[in-house]
N, C-alpha and C positions, 0 to 999 in steps of 0.2 A: 504494500500500500504506500504510494508516494506521499511523503510528508513535506509540505511547503513550510516556509517560515511565517505563515500567517499568524500562528499562535504568538510569535514574538512581537507582532505589531498590534495585538489585541490589548485593549484596556478592559480589565474586569472591574465592575462597579456594582456594589450592593444597591439595588434600586429602592427608591422611596415611592410610596403610594401615589403621590402627585405626578411622578414621572410617567406613570403607566397610562397611556392613552393611545388612540389609533395612530397618531403621528409617529410614535415610537417605532411602530412596525412598518413604516413607509418603505424601508429598504430591506425588509426581511422577506425571504422567499421560502415559504413552507412547502412548496411543490415537491411531491415524491411520487415516482412511478413505481407501483408495486406489481410484481408479477406472481410471487409466491408467498404464502404465509404458513405459519405453523398452526396446526389444529391438533387437538387431543382426540384420538380415535381409539376406543377400547383401552383407555388408560395410558396410551403411548403417544408421544409427540411425533407427528408426521408432517412433511412438507406437502402442501396442496397448492395447485394452481388456483389463484384467486386474483386475476388482474383488475386493477383499478388505479385511478390517479387520486392521490390524497392532496388536497389543497383546501385552505380555509376560506369560507365565505365571509362576507362582512358580518353576518350574524355570529359566526363562530369566533371571529376576532373580538366582537363585543363580549361574548361569554368568557373568552380568555382574559380579556382586560379586567372584567369583574372578578374572576377567579384569582388572578395575580394580585389585584388590589386587596382582596379579602385575605390572601395568604399573609401579606404584610400587616394588615390591620389586626390580625389575630396572632401576631408574633412569629410568623414564619420567615422564611429566607427566600429572597428572589435575587439572583445574581445575573447581570447582563454582561455579554462580551461585545465590545464595541471596536469597530475599525473605522478610523477617521470620523468619530462621533456618530457612526451608524450602527444600530443594533444588528448583530449578526448571529447571536446565539443567546440562550438564556436557560436557566435551571431554577426550579422552585422546590422547596421542601416545606411541608406543613408543620405547624408547631406541636400538635398533639401526638400522643403515642397510640399505636395500634397493637392489636394482638392480645392474646390471653394473658401474657406476662408483661404487656406494655413495654416491649423491647424494640418495636419497629417505629420508625418515623417514615412518613409517606413522601417519596420523591414524586411530586404531582406532575411535573413536566420537565422535559429537557428537549430542546430543539435547536438545530443549527440551520442557518440559511443554506439552501441547496447548493449554491456555488462554492461553499467553503467546507462541505462535509468531507470527512476523511483526512483532515489536516491537523488533528490534535485538539481542536477547540472543545469538542464534546468530552474528551478525556479530561481536559483541564477543568471544565465546569463540573463534571461528575465528581472529580477529586475534591473540589471545593465544597460540594454538597455533602459528601461523606464526612469531611472535616467538621463542617458546621453541625451536622446531626450528632456526631460523636461528642462534640463539646456540649451539646444539650443533654447528654446522657443516654442516647440511643445506642443499642448494640447492633442494630441492622437497619438498612434502608429497605422499604417495601416499594416495589415498582409494579404497577399495573401497566404493562407495556404493549405497545402496538405489536402485532404478531408477524409483521413483515420480516422476511428472512434477513434483510439488511439491518433492521432495528435489533433483532435478536442477536445478530453477530456482534453488534456494538456492545450490548449488555453482557454477553458472554465474555467478550474481551475485557470488560471491566470487572470480571470476577463474579457476576451474578449467576444464580442458579434458581431452579424452581423453588418457590416459597414453600416452606414447611407448613405454614399456616396461611390459608387463603382468607382475604378480607371479603366478607359477604357483599358489602356495598359496592366494592369495585367490580366483583364478578357480575353482579346484577346490572350495573351500569354499562359495562363493556364485556359481554360474554365471550367475545373472540380474543380478548387480550390474553397475554401470557402473564401469569402472576409470578413475580420474581422477588428475590431478596439478595442483599449484598451485606455480608458481615463487615462491620466497621473495625 
């Protein structure tokens, strides 16, 4: 996987609620062409053809903005990666604890603009999310992840595995997602 020096030019910034608006995403390209996804069949993960294009509508951006604002308002963590003052990636972790033993914190989003994927920005943001969650007392990150083969490859490269304990709300909201965890 070729690695550019884009990560060296990125400015990481913990975002404030007032910064999160539609203009923040003006230079962010969510576009993702998906050809194959993981699906659990008879208790085993299989790769299935499921072609579609994932892109956010204006309504989905509005939901994202509200969710990220809420994450900050409730004491969570939202970190942006900027190139020349333009948002090119972000990660968010919710403040509360999940799981029977309250050991998980929820990594609620991580996205990199299409043109900069595969260049280390996601790895850097994921590392910062892990660091923040650990400082809050979490033992693991919980990730309800897009099931696209490329998304799963990223999470597995970050050390994620199938979650030992599934979060019911995440499963009900996104039944095709892969439920993952990452030990901190």
